[in-house]
C-alpha positions in Angstrom: -72.9 -11.9 14.9 -70.8 -12.4 11.8 -67.4 -13.6 11.1 -64.8 -11.8 8.8 -61.4 -13.8 8.2 -58.5 -11.1 6.4 -56.6 -13.2 4.0 -55.6 -10.7 1.3 -51.8 -9.3 0.8 -49.0 -10.7 -0.9 -46.8 -12.5 1.9 -43.7 -10.9 0.8 -42.1 -12.1 4.0 -42.8 -15.6 2.9 -41.2 -15.3 -0.7 -40.5 -17.9 -2.6 -43.0 -19.6 -0.9 -45.9 -16.8 -1.9 -44.8 -16.4 -5.7 -47.2 -18.8 -7.0 -49.8 -18.8 -4.3 -51.6 -16.6 -1.5 -50.0 -17.0 1.9 -53.3 -18.5 3.4 -53.1 -21.3 1.3 -49.9 -22.4 2.6 -50.0 -25.4 5.0 -49.6 -25.3 8.9 -49.1 -29.0 9.5 -52.0 -30.9 7.9 -54.3 -28.2 6.9 -53.9 -25.2 4.9 -53.4 -22.0 6.9 -56.8 -20.6 6.0 -58.5 -23.6 7.8 -57.6 -22.4 11.2 -59.2 -18.9 11.4 -62.5 -20.1 9.9 -62.6 -23.1 12.4 -62.0 -20.7 15.3 -65.0 -18.7 14.1 -67.0 -21.8 13.9 -66.2 -22.8 17.4 -67.5 -19.7 18.8 -70.8 -20.3 17.0 -70.4 -18.0 14.2 -72.0 -19.4 11.0 -72.2 -16.4 8.7 -68.6 -15.8 7.6 -66.9 -13.6 4.9 -63.5 -14.0 3.6 -61.8 -11.1 2.3 -58.8 -11.9 0.0 -56.7 -10.4 -2.9 -53.9 -10.9 -5.1 -53.6 -13.2 -8.2 -54.7 -16.5 -6.6 -57.9 -15.5 -5.4 -59.8 -18.1 -7.0 -57.9 -20.8 -5.4 -60.0 -20.0 -2.2 -63.1 -20.5 -3.7 -61.8 -24.2 -5.4 -60.5 -24.9 -2.0 -63.4 -23.7 0.6 -66.2 -23.7 -1.8 -69.5 -23.5 0.4 -67.8 -24.2 3.7 -69.1 -27.7 3.9 -66.0 -29.1 5.7 -66.7 -26.7 8.6 -70.2 -27.6 8.9 -71.5 -24.4 6.9 -74.1 -24.0 4.2 -72.6 -21.2 2.5 -69.4 -18.6 2.7 -69.1 -15.1 1.5 -66.2 -14.2 -0.5 -64.9 -10.2 -1.5 -61.8 -9.0 -3.0 -59.2 -6.5 -1.9 -57.3 -4.5 -4.5 -54.0 -3.9 -3.7 -52.8 -3.6 -0.1 -54.3 -0.6 1.7 -54.2 -2.3 5.3 -56.1 -4.4 7.6 -58.6 -1.2 8.2 -59.2 -1.2 4.7 -59.7 -4.6 4.2 -62.1 -4.6 6.7 -63.9 -2.0 5.2 -64.9 -4.0 2.3 -67.3 -6.0 4.9 -69.7 -3.1 5.3 -72.7 -4.5 2.9 -71.9 -8.0 4.4 -72.0 -6.7 8.2 -75.6 -5.5 7.3 -75.7 -3.4 10.9 -74.6 -6.5 12.9 -71.7 -7.0 15.5 -68.5 -8.7 13.7 -65.8 -10.8 14.9 -62.9 -9.9 13.0 -60.0 -12.6 12.5 -56.6 -12.1 10.9 -56.1 -15.1 8.5 -52.5 -16.2 9.6 -53.2 -16.2 12.8 -53.4 -19.6 14.7 -54.8 -20.3 18.3 -55.0 -23.2 20.8 -58.0 -22.5 22.7 -61.7 -21.7 21.8 -62.9 -17.9 21.7 -66.5 -18.8 22.6 -66.2 -17.0 26.0 -65.0 -13.5 24.7 -67.6 -13.9 21.8 -70.4 -14.2 24.0 -68.9 -11.3 26.4 -69.1 -9.2 23.3 -72.5 -10.4 22.6 -73.6 -9.1 26.0 -71.6 -5.8 26.0 -74.3 -3.9 24.0 -71.9 -1.8 22.0 -68.3 -0.8 21.5 -65.5 -3.0 20.6 -63.5 -5.9 21.9 -59.9 -7.2 21.7 -58.1 -10.1 22.5 -54.9 -9.5 24.8 -52.0 -12.1 25.0 -48.9 -11.6 27.5 -45.8 -12.0 25.4 -41.9 -12.0 25.9 -41.4 -9.8 22.6 -44.1 -7.4 22.9 -42.2 -4.8 20.9 -43.2 -7.0 17.8 -46.8 -6.1 18.4 -49.3 -3.7 18.9 -49.1 -3.5 22.7 -52.2 -2.3 25.1 -51.6 0.1 28.0 -54.1 -0.9 30.7 -55.1 1.0 34.0 -57.2 -1.1 36.2 -60.0 -2.6 34.3 -59.7 -0.5 31.0 -57.2 -0.1 27.8 -56.0 3.8 27.8 -54.0 3.2 24.5 -52.4 1.1 22.0 -49.0 1.8 20.9 -47.8 0.0 17.5 -44.6 -1.9 17.7 -43.0 0.4 20.5 -39.3 0.3 21.2 -40.2 0.6 24.8 -43.8 -1.3 25.7 -45.7 -0.1 28.2 -46.9 -3.7 29.2 -46.5 -7.2 27.7 -49.8 -7.4 26.4 -49.8 -8.0 22.7 -53.0 -7.0 20.6 -53.8 -10.3 19.0 -55.3 -10.4 15.4 -58.9 -10.9 16.8 -61.1 -7.9 17.0 -64.9 -7.6 17.8 -66.6 -4.5 16.8 -70.1 -2.8 16.4 -71.4 -1.3 13.5 -69.8 1.9 14.0 -66.5 0.5 13.1 -67.4 1.7 9.6 -68.0 5.2 10.6 -64.5 5.3 12.4 -62.6 3.7 9.5 -63.8 6.6 7.1 -62.2 8.9 9.2 -58.7 7.5 8.9 -55.8 8.6 7.1 -53.1 6.5 5.7 -50.4 5.8 7.9 -46.2 6.1 7.0 -46.8 2.8 5.3 -49.5 4.1 3.3 -52.1 1.9 4.8 -55.3 2.4 6.9 -54.0 0.6 10.2 -56.4 -1.1 12.8 -54.6 0.2 15.6 -56.1 3.5 14.8 -59.5 1.9 14.8 -59.1 0.4 17.9 -57.7 3.5 19.4 -60.9 5.4 18.3 -62.7 2.9 20.2 -60.7 3.4 23.5 -61.2 7.4 23.1 -64.9 7.0 23.1 -64.7 4.7 26.1 -66.1 1.8 24.4 -63.3 -0.6 24.2 -63.4 -3.7 26.2 -61.1 -6.5 26.4 -60.3 -10.3 27.1 -57.4 -12.4 27.5 -56.7 -15.4 25.0 -56.5 -18.7 26.7 -53.6 -21.2 25.1 -50.7 -20.6 22.8 -51.1 -18.0 19.8 -49.0 -17.4 16.9 -49.2 -15.9 13.6 -47.7 -17.4 10.6 -46.6 -14.7 8.3 -42.8 -15.1 8.3 -40.6 -18.1 8.1 -40.0 -18.5 11.4 -43.5 -18.1 12.9 -44.7 -20.6 10.0 -42.4 -23.1 11.4 -43.4 -22.3 15.0 -47.3 -22.5 13.9 -46.7 -26.3 12.4 -44.6 -27.3 15.4 -47.2 -26.0 17.9 -50.1 -27.7 15.8 -48.3 -30.7 15.7 -47.9 -31.0 19.1 -51.3 -30.0 20.4 -52.5 -33.3 18.2 -52.3 -36.1 20.3 -52.9 -38.6 17.7 -50.0 -37.5 16.1 -47.5 -36.6 18.8 -44.6 -34.3 18.6 -42.3 -37.6 19.2 -43.3 -39.6 16.3 
């Protein structure tokens, strides 16, 4: 299985911090934001990783990450997203990199506490289809929300006013090679983007979507509030620093 970190976008919700750098290069406690999703993939046993980035600071990723030596990797792959066409459009840039293999995709601003190795192994054994990671939250209306019946997802609704569950779809997705055929069928949403929720619902319609629950805390870091929360959560999880120092 290969890994993809989606780190494009302008990060407009974090202006003026992102006027001179990419959002995913901002610090989250003691490391650049991009380090956390890469480490999550490496900890799950994924060694072949593509970074999808964009904007005028894309070259900074290469200077920062080089070949991935800090993560114990021998190489990293990079590709460039022009404009902001949505998560699904960014994922489509990984078509050649995937080369028919399964993918574990993680958004570049997702910070998690616990390893995802169990979910990755479950997807390896799944055979075909997709698997997403869900997390129970109090503010489900801010996210894509999974409607669950028994042991299956029957639909995902993006930022619903009245969520049908409290299970948010985290920014961690696992797909088989058919994901790129599904992306080809998408039409832009009202935001003018190709939505990853539409990809996930395509798998649900064909009956091949599975899910796992994410252990530990999870947050994105795409707003001032969530960036601060991510920094505090990481700081509190480091026993050598401690939140009280």
